[in-house]
C-alpha positions, -999 to 999 in steps of 0.1 A, spaced: -379 -426 -368 -350 -404 -378 -322 -406 -403 -286 -407 -393 -251 -411 -408 -221 -420 -387 -197 -400 -407 -208 -373 -431 -188 -374 -463 -216 -357 -481 -198 -351 -513 -194 -388 -518 -230 -395 -506 -243 -370 -531 -228 -390 -559 -244 -421 -545 -278 -404 -544 -278 -395 -580 -271 -431 -591 -303 -443 -608 -297 -478 -597 -272 -498 -577 -265 -532 -593 -262 -561 -570 -258 -598 -574 -271 -612 -541 -277 -650 -541 -313 -661 -548 -333 -676 -519 -365 -681 -537 -364 -719 -531 -364 -716 -494 -396 -725 -475 -387 -703 -445 -384 -666 -452 -381 -633 -434 -396 -601 -449 -376 -569 -450 -395 -536 -455 -374 -505 -464 -379 -468 -470 -376 -448 -501 -386 -412 -509 -421 -408 -524 -424 -405 -562 -388 -415 -567 -378 -448 -582 -341 -447 -574 -327 -467 -545 -317 -443 -517 -289 -446 -493 -314 -451 -465 -330 -482 -481 -297 -494 -496 -278 -497 -463 -307 -512 -443 -315 -538 -470 -278 -547 -474 -274 -555 -437 -307 -574 -437 -295 -596 -465 -260 -599 -450 -275 -613 -418 -294 -640 -437 -264 -649 -458 -243 -650 -426 -268 -676 -413 -260 -697 -444 -223 -693 -437 -229 -706 -402 -250 -734 -417 -281 -724 -398 -312 -742 -411 -348 -745 -402 -360 -781 -408 -332 -786 -433 -340 -754 -451 -318 -723 -453 -335 -691 -444 -346 -669 -473 -358 -634 -477 -384 -612 -493 -379 -574 -494 -399 -544 -505 -399 -507 -504 -429 -490 -488 -425 -454 -500 -432 -443 -464 -469 -450 -469 -487 -472 -443 -512 -486 -467 -484 -495 -491 -466 -513 -463 -497 -532 -453 -507 -541 -489 -472 -553 -499 -468 -574 -467 -502 -590 -473 -494 -599 -509 -460 -613 -500 -474 -634 -471 -500 -648 -494 -474 -661 -518 -446 -670 -493 -440 -686 -459 -431 -654 -440 -422 -661 -404 -410 -626 -393 -409 -590 -404 -380 -566 -402 -391 -530 -406 -407 -509 -418 -386 -479 -406 -414 -453 -402 -436 -451 -371 -467 -443 -391 -462 -475 -410 -454 -496 -380 -485 -486 -360 -506 -500 -389 -485 -531 -397 -480 -542 -360 -517 -551 -354 -516 -571 -386 -485 -590 -376 -502 -597 -342 -533 -611 -360 -511 -634 -381 -490 -643 -351 -456 -635 -364 -430 -612 -348 -425 -578 -362 -392 -560 -354 -386 -525 -365 -351 -510 -367 -362 -473 -369 -398 -468 -357 -395 -448 -324 -431 -438 -316 -436 -443 -278 -471 -456 -285 -455 -487 -299 -441 -496 -265 -474 -509 -253 -471 -547 -253 -508 -552 -246 -517 -534 -279 -487 -545 -300 -482 -581 -287 -457 -593 -314 -439 -560 -319 -403 -553 -310 -377 -527 -320 -339 -526 -318 -338 -488 -320 -344 -468 -288 -379 -455 -282 -386 -418 -283 -393 -421 -245 -356 -428 -241 -347 -400 -265 -369 -376 -245 -351 -386 -213 -317 -380 -229 -328 -345 -242 -343 -336 -208 -310 -345 -192 -292 -324 -218 -314 -294 -208 -305 -299 -171 -268 -301 -180 -270 -268 -198 -293 -252 -172 -322 -248 -196 -357 -250 -184 -380 -246 -214 -383 -252 -251 -404 -250 -283 -412 -282 -302 -416 -283 -340 -429 -318 -350 -443 -334 -381 -480 -344 -379 -477 -382 -380 -472 -410 -355 -434 -403 -353 -438 -366 -348 -468 -365 -324 -455 -395 -305 -421 -378 -300 -436 -345 -290 -459 -362 -265 -429 -381 -250 -409 -349 -247 -438 -330 -230 -444 -358 -205 -407 -363 -197 -401 -326 -193 -431 -323 -170 -418 -351 -148 -384 -334 -146 -398 -299 -139 -390 -286 -174 -416 -270 -196 -426 -270 -233 -436 -234 -240 -451 -240 -274 -457 -268 -299 -456 -261 -337 -468 -284 -364 -450 -292 -397 -476 -304 -421 -462 -333 -441 -490 -329 -467 -484 -292 -475 -447 -296 -466 -447 -264 -445 -451 -250 -411 -486 -243 -399 -485 -205 -392 -458 -179 -395 -426 -194 -381 -410 -160 -373 -440 -148 -354 -445 -181 -335 -409 -182 -324 -402 -146 -316 -434 -143 -295 -422 -170 -272 -401 -164 -241 -379 -195 -247 -350 -195 -272 -344 -233 -275 -361 -251 -304 -364 -289 -307 -370 -299 -343 -386 -334 -343 -390 -343 -379 -375 -366 -405 -344 -354 -424 -362 -342 -455 -387 -322 -435 -360 -308 -412 -342 -294 -443 -374 -276 -454 -379 -262 -419 -344 -249 -416 -347 -232 -450 -377 -214 -437 -359 -205 -404 -330 -190 -424 -354 -168 -444 -372 -158 -411 -339 -152 -393 -348 -173 -363 -317 -194 -361 -283 -184 -346 -276 -162 -327 -312 -156 -316 -322 -193 -312 -305 -226 -304 -319 -255 -324 -318 -292 -315 -325 -316 -343 -336 -353 -340 -320 -359 -374 -290 -344 -391 -292 -331 -426 -266 -327 -453 -249 -294 -446 -240 -290 -483 -277 -284 -490 -271 -248 -479 -252 -226 -503 -241 -194 -487 -218 -183 -459 -247 -165 -442 -267 -197 -441 -239 -215 -425 -233 -188 -399 -270 -191 -389 -266 -229 -385 -236 -225 -362 -241 -238 -326 -270 -261 -338 -271 -295 -320 -283 -329 -331 -293 -358 -308 -295 -392 -325 -294 -428 -315 -262 -447 -322 -247 -481 -317 -226 -492 -287 -193 -488 -304 -198 -451 -308 -199 -446 -270 -173 -472 -262 -197 -500 -253 -190 -536 -261 -205 -550 -294 -202 -582 -314 -173 -573 -337 -172 -609 -351 -207 -606 -365 -201 -570 -377 -170 -579 -396 -186 -609 -412 -216 -589 -422 -195 -562 -438 -175 -588 -457 -206 -603 -471 -219 -569 -481 -186 -561 -499 -187 -595 -515 -221 -592 -531 -226 -554 -535 -191 -538 -533 -201 -506 -552 -226 -496 -525 -205 -503 -494 -195 -469 -480 -167 -481 -457 -170 -494 -421 -173 -459 -405 -200 -447 -429 -226 -474 -426 -258 -458 -413 -266 -468 -377 -302 -478 -387 -286 -504 -410 -269 -520 -379 -302 -519 -360 -317 -538 -390 -290 -564 -388 -297 -571 -351 -334 -573 -358 -328 -599 -384 -303 -618 -363 -328 -619 -334 -354 -635 -356 -329 -661 -370 -318 -671 -335 -354 -672 -323 -364 -695 -351 -335 -718 -344 -345 -721 -308 -382 -726 -316 -375 -754 -340 -350 -771 -317 -374 -774 -288 -385 -809 -280 -410 -800 -253 -446 -809 -254 -454 -774 -266 -445 -785 -301 -459 -817 -314 -434 -841 -330 -457 -845 -360 -461 -808 -365 -438 -785 -384 -423 -756 -364 -431 -732 -393 -466 -742 -402 -497 -719 -405 -534 -725 -401 -561 -711 -424 -561 -705 -461 -535 -687 -482 -551 -652 -478 -529 -632 -455 -556 -621 -431 -569 -657 -427 -535 -671 -418 -521 -678 -383 -487 -690 -373 -493 -721 -353 -464 -716 -328 -469 -679 -324 -470 -679 -285 -439 -701 -282 -420 -679 -307 -429 -647 -288 -420 -662 -255 -386 -672 -269 -380 -636 -281 -391 -621 -248 -363 -639 -229 -337 -638 -257 -304 -621 -248 -274 -618 -271 -247 -593 -280 -254 -578 -313 -235 -554 -336 -253 -525 -318 -247 -537 -282 -266 -560 -258 -300 -570 -272 -326 -580 -246 -364 -578 -242 -390 -588 -217 -427 -594 -217 -437 -560 -203 -426 -537 -231 -416 -538 -267 -384 -517 -261 -349 -529 -255 -340 -534 -218 -304 -522 -224 -282 -511 -252 -297 -476 -257 -272 -450 -268 -273 -414 -281 -248 -389 -294 -250 -351 -294 -232 -333 -322 -225 -296 -327 -224 -277 -360 -189 -262 -361 -167 -246 -387 -134 -263 -395 -112 -244 -419 -135 -236 -448 -160 -264 -442 -189 -269 -417 -193 -302 -399 -212 -321 -373 -187 -325 -344 -194 -351 -317 -194 -335 -283 -214 -357 -258 -225 -393 -256 -254 -408 -236 -261 -443 -223 -287 -459 -200 -262 -462 -172 -241 -431 -174 -263 -404 -189 -244 -377 -208 -206 -378 -207 -179 -361 -227 -170 -376 -261 -136 -392 -260 -124 -373 -291 -137 -338 -286 -159 -321 -261 -157 -283 -270 -191 -269 -279 -190 -238 -301 -221 -218 -296 -233 -190 -319 -209 -161 -325 -181 -186 -317 -189 -184 -280 -178 -210 -255 -204 -197 -230 -236 -217 -228 -265 -195 -240 -296 -187 -220 -328 -205 -229 -348 -173 -226 -352 -141 -247 -327 -114 -239 -335 -77 -240 -301 -65 -252 -305 -37 -278 -343 -34 -274 -359 0 -268 -379 -2 -236 -407 23 -227 -404 29 -190 -428 49 -168 -416 62 -135 -432 84 -108 -417 109 -84 -415 95 -49 -385 106 -28 -361 89 -22 -370 64 -49 -371 91 -76 -364 128 -74 -364 153 -102 -336 179 -99 -323 208 -119 -286 207 -125 -265 237 -138 -238 225 -162 -204 240 -167 -218 260 -196 -245 275 -174 -272 254 -190 -299 242 -167 -307 205 -173 -330 180 -156 -316 151 -137 -333 122 -120 -317 107 -89 -327 82 -63 -330 45 -57 -349 37 -89 -325 55 -113 -295 38 -97 -313 4 -101 -322 10 -137 -286 19 -145 -275 -14 -129 -301 -32 -150 -290 -15 -182 -254 -24 -175 -263 -60 -171 -290 -64 -197 -281 -39 -224 -315 -25 -232 -322 11 -243 -345 30 -219 -370 56 -230 -384 73 -199 -417 90 -192 -418 110 -160 -449 115 -139 -452 138 -109 -461 126 -74 -498 133 -79 -502 107 -107 -523 76 -98 -503 44 -94 -532 23 -105 -536 43 -137 -499 37 -146 -504 -1 -139 -533 0 -163 -511 18 -189 -487 -11 -188 -515 -36 -191 -528 -20 -223 -494 -17 -238 -487 20 -234 -455 13 -215 -433 -18 -214 -424 -13 -177 -435 8 -147 -406 10 -123 -410 26 -89 -423 21 -54 -451 -1 -68 -465 -26 -43 -474 -61 -55 -511 -68 -49 -535 -95 -59 -557 -70 -77 -528 -57 -98 -516 -92 -106 -549 -99 -123 -540 -72 -148 -502 -73 -151 -471 -93 -140 -444 -83 -115 -407 -90 -114 -389 -104 -84 -387 -81 -54 -367 -49 -58 -375 -35 -23 -389 -50 8 -418 -28 19 -442 -23 48 -465 4 61 -461 28 90 -480 56 106 -468 92 106 -480 119 131 -469 154 142 -444 158 170 -456 173 203 -439 185 235 -436 160 264 -451 179 293 -457 149 316 -443 151 352 -412 130 357 -399 131 393 -367 113 384 -358 130 352 -328 146 369 -312 111 370 -316 104 333 -283 119 321 -264 90 336 -272 53 334 -278 34 366 -244 17 363 -227 50 360 -245 64 390 -235 34 411 -199 36 399 -197 73 408 -211 68 443 -187 38 447 -158 62 438 -170 87 464 -171 61 491 -138 46 481 -121 81 481 -136 89 515 -122 57 530 -88 64 516 -89 100 530 -99 88 564 -69 65 565 -44 90 551 -54 121 571 -67 108 605 -34 113 623 -21 144 606 -52 165 600 -65 183 630 -101 184 616 -102 146 617 -83 140 650 -101 130 682 -133 120 663 -153 89 666 -151 63 638 -185 73 624 -177 110 625 -143 103 609 -159 84 580 -187 110 576 -162 139 574 -141 119 549 -171 112 527 -181 148 529 -146 158 517 -148 133 488 -183 144 477 -176 181 480 -143 178 460 -160 159 431 -190 182 429 -167 213 431 -184 230 460 -155 225 484 -154 216 521 -145 232 555 -111 215 559 -81 208 537 -58 178 533 -24 182 550 -5 152 537 12 147 503 -8 115 497 -40 133 504 -31 160 480 -24 134 452 -58 118 459 -74 152 458 -60 158 423 -77 125 412 -110 137 427 -107 171 409 -102 153 376 -131 129 382 -154 157 393 -145 180 365 -155 154 338 -186 140 356 -201 173 364 -195 186 329 -210 155 313 -240 155 337 -247 192 331 -246 188 293 -268 157 292 -293 172 317 -296 204 297 -301 184 265 -328 163 280 -347 193 295 -346 213 263 -353 184 238 -390 182 228 -404 147 234 -427 133 209 -460 120 223 -482 105 195 -519 108 196 -520 71 187 -498 41 195 -505 19 165 -528 8 136 -552 -7 162 -560 28 175 -570 38 140 -590 7 136 -607 13 170 -616 49 161 -594 66 187 -586 91 159 -616 103 138 -615 85 105 -619 118 87 -586 129 102 -567 99 89 -550 107 56 -549 79 30 -533 83 -5 -557 76 -33 -554 48 -59 -526 31 -40 -520 -1 -23 -524 18 10 -560 27 1 -566 -10 -7 -552 -20 27 -574 6 45 -605 -4 27 -598 -41 34 -585 -40 69 -598 -8 86 -631 5 72 -646 -26 55 -648 -9 21 -661 25 35 -641 55 21 -644 75 53 -608 87 53 -593 120 43 -581 116 7 -545 125 -3 -534 129 -39 -496 129 -32 -470 126 -5 -467 164 -5 -504 166 4 -498 142 32 -471 163 48 -490 195 43 -521 181 58 -503 170 89 -484 202 94 -515 223 89 -534 202 114 -559 190 88 -553 154 97 -538 138 128 -522 107 113 -516 91 79 -505 56 66 -478 53 40 -450 31 28 -423 28 54 -393 36 32 -408 69 20 -418 80 56 -386 70 72 -366 91 47 -390 121 51 -389 122 89 -352 117 90 -342 142 64 -369 167 54 -398 169 79 -381 168 112 -412 180 130 -431 148 120 -425 114 135 -434 77 131 -452 57 157 -454 20 164 -437 -7 144 -442 -14 108 -471 -36 96 -486 -52 64 -452 -63 50 -452 -65 12 -428 -60 -17 -421 -36 -46 -417 -50 -80 -413 -39 -116 -446 -39 -135 -448 -54 -170 -474 -71 -192 -483 -107 -186 -463 -132 -206 -438 -105 -214 -411 -118 -237 -382 -107 -215 -397 -117 -181 -372 -144 -173 -343 -122 -185 -354 -95 -161 -360 -118 -132 -326 -136 -135 -309 -102 -137 -327 -89 -106 -317 -121 -87 -281 -116 -97 -282 -80 -85 -296 -92 -51 -269 -119 -48 -242 -93 -55 -255 -72 -26 -264 -42 -48 -299 -38 -32 -282 -35 2 -259 -8 -11 -287 12 -26 -307 11 6 -276 22 25 -271 51 1 -306 64 -1 -322 55 32 -295 54 58 -284 92 59 -304 114 84 -301 151 89 -328 155 116 -321 153 153 -343 123 156 -354 113 191 -371 81 200 -376 58 230 -339 49 230 -321 60 261 -296 89 258 -281 83 293 -243 81 294 -231 46 301 -203 33 323 -184 22 292 -181 59 280 -165 68 314 -143 38 318 -111 57 310 -119 84 335 -124 60 364 -93 41 354 -74 74 356 -88 80 391 -80 45 402 -43 50 391 -41 83 410 -56 69 441 -32 40 440 -3 65 438 -17 83 469 -19 50 488 16 41 478 29 75 489 11 72 522 26 37 528 61 50 519 58 78 545 45 55 572 73 29 566 99 56 574 82 66 605 78 30 617 115 23 612 125 53 633 101 44 661 114 8 662 150 20 663 146 43 693 125 18 712 153 -8 708 180 16 719 162 24 752 159 -13 759 196 -18 754 205 10 778 183 -6 805 200 -39 800 235 -23 802 227 -7 835 215 -40 849 246 -58 838 268 -31 853 251 -36 887 253 -74 885 288 -78 872 322 -65 883 326 -28 887 360 -32 870 346 -26 836 351 9 825 324 32 810 343 29 777 337 -8 776 300 -3 782 298 22 754 316 -1 730 293 -29 738 263 -7 733 276 4 700 281 -32 689 245 -41 697 233 -10 679 253 -20 648 240 -55 650 204 -43 652 208 -19 622 
């Protein structure tokens, strides 16, 4: 049960509250034999009529008077009423009901409003056999039809409210909350509903805090309870008067805005706070309350609503607050009353065999004492209500036999405390319905969060402005201590590396203040982890591997570096015999291409020079080809041959061979010299299996103490036997290898790759990496800012910052590193050279063809001229001798011209 006002004109309501009594002249219904009982709330130890009781009772009476106006009768009797105030006490509610039922023919109960009253009264109503409809009791336990067989409610259950709140969390991307609830049926039932619903929707309730309604205070220290929790969203599930007391305590404890976002199940008068500071702390607060259909734009029965308001204004005009200010629970009370009226009409109009024609439809059995009475037609009445459907003033009203809750017509509104000019108000922002979930309010949808922000706040504690004690340890390139000389010749200490850059990025995004404590490379990692566990430090940031043993003591952040292990050994000279090492400077494709070029050039030489070069004349085909190949090979290698080209085309091709040979010989010589002088690394072991199999004495395998590497060795290699050579730091590792104290060591891959690539060029890594793991930031379990840190680290990863840091600190290499990768020159690197040679050889061929074409033309001309002369002489002999020699010459000239 919660309290709600549709429009908060609190100055006017305050005047109404202080009225000692509201006079009313409602018509008397004492003569009626058919009555409904209305139970209403008032504040304990106060005799005045409250707004809460006044509105609900007025709408209850208006519904009954409206039935008179519609001439609705039960066996010729108008329906009457009895009403009482329960003071919020379950025993008072039960006692008053029993007394009234003893003296009157009560056929149905409307109310009481409180869940703690309804859970007591509902079993009594079931015993008597009359329906009991509450307009404000929301305890989820009351939804059980098997336990509360005659109970109904027109207000949404807290199960529905929990669903609406859970969907609100999802909308705002919140995942956890703290619940403060009052210790009665309403409070505990609502808290249980929220916990169950959140669990189903993968949300969490971090903590539950009790408001004691007897002592009227929070159990425990509110400030300590809230500030020690990781979440920063608080759901206050209490009645309005208890909510006000809780908020007053929250203001004194400074646990409202901007540190926490509060969500209330009931709004309270904002004018009950009297300072600007108080109002600023309330800014951004939300309320989630049940409303009627008209608030969310759903269809309602406006005819009934208008008629009910007219009756209220007719009989009690002084208390009518205006149509927009009637409390929603009063409208729920009207629909509860109207449902009973319609049910009675249908019950008494039935002519089936279920009701005897000689029996009254409103008769009871037993004596006059309330507990001994039983409504005769109880089952028929309940069956009618179960299938009853009508459109009420709150929306569609429908029930079934499986639950006591409404099937449809459940609506909520979310309001936001905002400042408007000089006043603070509840501003509607979102509305909720069964079918649509949360949607924007038609009038306004801008949510003003604390500090006048439009950005949805996080649901976790933020570390901004907090002093954080950070331990870090030297481990190059993760952290390196350097001495820097400033412009004033002052020597200062500076820390550089992967970790300092990462912390700077974290500070820029999170806003914490870092207080560093530096440890040298010899410090034990496990001891620093223990120091975080016992609270000496807030965080330990470095190349700290996440292990199960460490997780038992502390918590780790999301991954800040993907780690693995590698083996490091000394480099040694490669003295193995390799008969084909002289071929290694060139790749196989380059060798094939080079020999193809020699053959191609030899063939071209044989064609160009065979007729003009005496050294190639009068030779067999094989001898000609062999000499041409010899010329091509000798020219490329630069050793020369015993004959020279004689043609212009041959000389052009020779130029191409000289260029090709100059580059190929120089490249081959340089690569061969490099390969012969470069020391090859031959490891004494090939992988971690060799260490496990004992190919290297265990005493000559170095393992750093108190590290995850030691844990791995004991777990995977030695079976718990510490038979290794102990190393206190990475410097000890390098010194032991260089001084031949150990033959191999196992260490984090990132550290070793940096060292062998930049500092220790005479050490090398063997085999691939193994035992993949991750580095994380160490902090205490249940650390207040864990989620803030994890979200920030994930955002850094999504922004690609980790990749940039790895590129900066692990990619550069100053050592001439040699591994199994081939250094042979490829054909691609010589493509331009061979293209140049191809162009030059093509020019030589074209030159040769050009020369041959000229010679061919001359040969053809002289051959044709001789043929013509022979023909002329034959003609001279066969024809008349009268033709002169001049004619013969003229004819010959003509033929020559024609030929040309």
